[in-house]
N, C-alpha and C positions, 0 to 999 in steps of 0.2 A: 504494500500500500504506500503510495507516494503522498507526501504532505505538500499541499499547494496553498498559498495565500494569494487571493485575488484582491487587488486594490481597485475599487470602483464598482458600484452597483448600477451601472447603466446597462444598455443592451449588450455591449460586447463583454463586459465583466460577468454579467449574469449568465450569458450564453456559454462562455468558456467554462465557467464554474459548473454549469449544468452538464455539459458534455464530459468534463473530467470526472464528475461524480458518477455519472452513468457508466464510466469505464473503470470505476472502482477506486478512484483517488479519494483521499481525505482532504476536504477543502474547507477553508474558512474565507469569508468575504469581509472586507473592511471598507466602510464608506462613512466618513464623518457626517455627511448630509443625508444619508439614507438612500434607499433604492429609487431610481428614476428621478433624482432631484435636479438633474440638468437637462440635456437635450433629449433624453429618452422618455421623459414624462409628458410628452406632447399630446396632440389631438389628431394629427392628420393620418399617418399610417399608410401612405401610398407606396406600396412595394412594387414599383414599376420597372420594367427592364429598359436597358439601353436599346436604341434602334438596331434592327438586324442588318447592319452593313458595316464596312470598315472594321471587320472583326479583330479583336485583340484579346489579350490575356484577361484584362479587367472585365470585359463583357462576357467572356466564357466562364469566368469564376462566378460572376453574378448569376448567369443562367443556371449553373449547377446549384447554387444556393436557393434560388427561387423554386427550382424543381424539388429540392429537398424539403421545402418549407411546410407543406401540408402534413406530411408524416411527422416531422419534427415538432410542430406546434400541437398536433394531436396528442403526442406522447406527453408533452409538458402539461397540457390541460387535463388530460386523463389522470395523471399521477397527482397533480396538485388540486384538482377539482375547481379550478378557476378558468373561466372562458376568456381567451385573448381576443375574441372577435374576428378571428381569421376567416377569410373567405377568398378563394381564387375565382373572382367574378369578372375579371378583365377590365379593360379601359377603353374609352371611346373618345375620339378627337375629331373636331370638324376640319374639313379640308377647304382652305380659303380660295384656291384657284386651281387651274388646270395643271400648273407646274407641281403643286402639292399633291394632286391626284396621281399624276404620273410617277412621282417619287414614291408615294405610298404603295403603288402597284409593283414597282421595282423591289421595294423592301419586302413585299409579300412573297416574291419569288425567293429572295435571299433567306427569309425566315424558314422556308421549307427545308433548307439545308442546314443553316446555322443553328436553328433550334431543334434539330435532329428529330423532327416529327413529334416532339413532345408538347408543342404549343403552336398556335396559329396566329397570323397577322393578315388581315384582309380588309378590302374596301367594301363598304356596304351602303346601300340606299334605304335600308330598313332598320334604323337604330332602335334602341329601347325607348321607353317612355320618359326616361330621365336623361335628356339629350339636348344640347344647345343647338340653335339654328346653325346651318352651314350654308355659305354663299353658293356652293356648288351643288347642294343637295346630296352630298356624299360625305362619308365619315370613314376614318380608319379605326379598326377595332382589333384588339388582341385578347386572347384568353390565357395569357401568362401573368398579367398584372394581378396582384392580390391586395387585399386590404386587411389591416388589423387595427385595433385601438391601442396606441403605444402605451398609455398608462395601464390599461388592463393587461396588456402583454407582459409588462414588468411585474404586475401583481401575480400573473399566472406563473412566471418563472420563480418569484419569491415563494409562492405556495408549493411549487414542485420541489424546490430545493429544501424547503422546510420539511416536506414529507420524506425527504432523504436525510434528514438530520442536520441540515446546513442552515445556520442562522447568519444574519448580517449584523455585524458589530460596528458601532461608531468608532471604537478604539479597541485595539487588541495587539498583542505582541506577534509580529510576523513569524511564520515558521515555514521551513522547507523552501521550495522554489516559489518565486514571486512573479506574479503577472500584473502588469500595470495597465489598467484600462481606465484611465483617469481623465479622459475627455480633453477639452480645450486647455484647461489649466495644466494638465499633464504635458501637453505639447509645449506650453510656456516653460515648464520646468526643464524639459529635455533640451530646449533651445539655449539655456543659460550657459552651457559649456561647449556650444557649437559656434563656428564662425558665422553662421547665418541661421535664421529661424527655420525649424523643421515643420512648422505649421502654425495655425492661428485659429481663432474662434470667429464664427460668423453667426450673428444673432438672427433668430427667426421668430416671427409672431404668427399666430393662427387663431381662428375663431370657430366656434361650433354653434350650430343652430338646431333647434328641435324641428326636424323634418324627417319623416320616415319614408324613404324612397323605396324600401324593399330591397331585395337581393338583385341589384342591377349593377352594370359596370360603372366604375367611377369615371369622372370626366376630367380631361386635361384640355384647357382652352385658355387662350390669351396668357399663357405662362402660369396659370392657376390650377392647383389640384382641388377638386371638389369630390369628397369621398363620403358616400353614404355608409354609415356605420351600423353594425348589428344591433346597437342599443337604441335605434330610432333617432339618432342625431345625424347631422351632416357636417363634416369637417371641411374647413376652407383654409388653404394656406399655400405657400407661406411667404413671408418677406425674407429678404437677404440683406443684412445690415452689417457692413464692415466696421462702421464706427458707431459706438453706443456708449452710454454712460451707465445704464442699469441693465444688467444681464437678464433679470427675470421680471421686468416690468413691461406691461403692455401700454400702448398709447393709441393715438388716433389712426395709426396705420391699420389697426384692426377694422376700423370703420371703413377705410378704403377697400380692404379685402372684401368686406361684406357687400359694399356697393358694386364692386366689380362682379362678384358672384351673382348678385341679383340681376345684373345686366345679362350675364351669360345664361342664367336659368331663372326666369321671372317667377317660377313657382316658389322660390325661396323668399320672395318679398314679404315682409311683415312677420316672418316666423320668429318666435321668441328665441332669445340667445341662451345657449346651454353653457357657454364658458369661453374663456379666452386663455391663451397661453403665450409665454415668451421664454426662450431659452437660447443658449449658445451652443452651436454645433461645432465639433472639432474637424477642421479641414487640414490634412497634412499638406505639406508643400507640393508633394507629387500628385495630389488630388486623389490618390488611391489610398485604401486602408494601409496603415503602417503596422506590420506584423513581424514578430520574430525576436531573436535575442537582442537585449540591450547591450550594444557594444561597450566593452570595458567593465561590465557588471556581470560576473559569472552567476548563473542561475537566476538572472532577472530577465524578464521577457516583456514585450510591449504588444498590446492590442488596442489600437487607437485609430483615429482618423475616419470614422464611419461617415461623417458629414451628413449628406442627405439620404444615403442609401444604407445606413447602418442596420436597420431592421431586415432589409432584404438580403444583406450580406451575412447576417449573424450566424445562421446554421453552418455555412461553409467555413467562416472564420473560426468558429468554435471547433470544428473538426480539425482544421489545420493546426490550430494552437494545441489541441490535445495530442495530436500526432507528435508534435515537436517536444512538448514539455514532458509528456509521459513516456514516449517511446524513442525520442531522439531522432525521429523521422521527419525531415524537413520537406514538406510539400508546398511551401509558400512560394508563390510566383516571385521572380526576381524583382519585378516592379513594385511589389508590396513590401519588400524587406526594409527594415529600419534604415539601412544605409542609403536607400534610394531617396530618402528625404533629408539626408544630412549634407 
């Protein structure tokens, strides 16, 4: 049995802890702010793939993770008894002009090969009832995109870990191998002894409305994610703010998000507000997740830089980190390794 200390109870920390525990490791988690206190405690939960073209390691890694997600989250929720709100219901996007239509059709051909027959991308003229207007009367749809509720997903992982005897402490003495999944503040710490920053934090804000759209594809339009959640709410987000004074405070930008969403989907007008959220997402300098040994620190490892795709990447990230920390088997792509952001 291997002793593991995970620093950070966001999506990467909890997911890595979960996979290590399921492989028989003895794990403790330390987070002074509690689970999901940062970027992972949000509202939106749009687990959407990159477009099926110009294929690269990052897109392939994400595809593997999205395909793992249904079984992975089912296990978490079954063992812990808490529903994460997961559903692979797809996504729909309006096509603005003929150029966009042609590109979407080309990508549909690419998806047949790149997505290995495990998911589809297609152009449709018969969208769901929860769909924005399209200037062309056509939309692109996929059935790989999934949704979950980030805060509920964190709660599901906490419950699953508790069922396996793992608690989250605000303070504890580290033991064994240490995994640092400490978000944007962790990137700042890592940057202190480097000639340049390894990453930064990008603030995001989101808003949620009471509107039960049912089990329909989420919408991506005008740069906005609009995600019908399983709890009868509809999440809208998010902003991207490089400069900010208060990491966890919302402001008038949430009102702008709401107004934009109501223009895209008029049925959202007048719906009561279910909540607002603000948090800072960790973006590594390479823009890819930062995974692997922490150079110069034996038996210390890093799992950071999820940015906007942390929940979608989490199952595969957890698998790779468990391979490395428990078995010494490094399956992490070169572009994701810590050195790539240094």
